[in-house]
Phi, psi and omega in degrees: 000164181244140176210128180062027177086003181240151181263132181240133184241132178280131180265359180237092186290336180285351177248155179302149181289122178242124183254133176243129179278135181295328178291321180293328178291324182272345183286143179291153180285139180292145179286147178271134178268120180260121181248131181294159181294326180293321180288328183280341181287141176289151179288168183295331184286335184236014181281350183292311183253349178072013184285331184258003180301318179293325179295318179297320179295321180293326178294320177298316181294325182275359177081016181279341180270136183295138179267157178291157182287340179082005180251147179271172178296322178295319178297321179292323178294317178298321178296320179294320179296317179296323179292317178295321177296321179295321178294318178297320179295321178295315179294325179294323182282326187256330184242011183285132181299145181295322182294328178292323176296322179296317179297317180297322177293323180291333181297336183294329184244002183234102183292327180293317178294322178296324177290327179292314183287322177058231182274012180275354180299129185101347178241095186304320182295317179290324176299317180298318180294320180296317180293318178298320179294321180293318179295320181294328184269322189238001179102176188272338185260131179278322179230108180204112184284319180246118190259006181274193182238144178279350181261141176284147181277158180271143179238132179214160180235135180226099180050050185284129175242113187297341181257000179195080181206160173263148168249123185255145178231121175257118180265173180279344179196177178297129184286147172280173177299325178293321177295319179299315180296323182293307180293321178297323179293323177296314180295321179295317178295320178300318179294318181298318178297318178294325179296330180271007175085023183289333187261072182231100182287352178286346181230071176244068186291329185260352185295322183251014180272149176284137185256012179290337180231170181295113182286163178251137179238130181259103181293330180294320178296319180296325181281339181271351178288142178299124183291153175237147184215139173285118188282306189204162180204151177260183177285153177275117185248152179224138168228112185056239185263009178251138175231156179208159175211134178271136184226152169229098185293344179064236181263009177290147179280170174295351173305330178298325180290321176299318180297317180297315181294326176296319178294317182291333179297314178289321177301319181294318185281334187252328192232313189222114182293129180237130179278314181202157175235127183238127176260120182097178182091147183258342181207135179227145179059225178253035181296134180240124178292140177084356180272094186241025180267130177300336179295339180254021175087014181274134175221157185212141173246116183281131177248000000 
């Protein structure tokens, strides 16, 4: 017989003649299409009569049904994390505040600043809060051995009444908690001395005495002098760079003011810079009565 233009002869006459096409022998075997059981099952809407089962199978075979992404839930989460990290890095490089970059650079050589920022590096808002908190508690300077001022402070009087007046202190900046304690302690010590009668110019036996030889002190004269006493004092209050304290000197002499100014002179030059001291007056600078919230720069030293 002939097939594909060639003649084929059976060599086994006792068996039926079987003809093989040479093309079919050389042609590759067709691949088997494996369809998952889920794809081959009919959907709930057409499983009743089985009429659409073949249609669903044909759709799978023709590629009309969407295939899975092939990624797991963990892979998708990792992809999302990488994308968020890339966005943060982009924002850090393009939208990062310049002052935050300066702080990060300073941290490399400043251990104290690095301790202040801590784990806030990379978060400008948190970095700003940490620095503001540090300034509010310890002052504006990170490294400063001498914290006073080389300039003498100005002294003035405005309708000063020694038994009912405020004493005002204008500083160079908002005081830290340490500054508040320092100035408050000076005022408190001054009050305690006045309360014990230290400011009595009627008994200055040694002030005008020559000290070349052993001076003489008359205790009877000192005990017979009319005593003087500091009557009352208020708390030392601060709003921003202004501080004040209400005083009632009572029977103390103005000698008490000289003593206070002598103390403040050394305090100003060595520890806490003071611009001016004003005796009297009801309001200085932008002082607001009743504003006692620490959020608005108010601080207080209790006496």
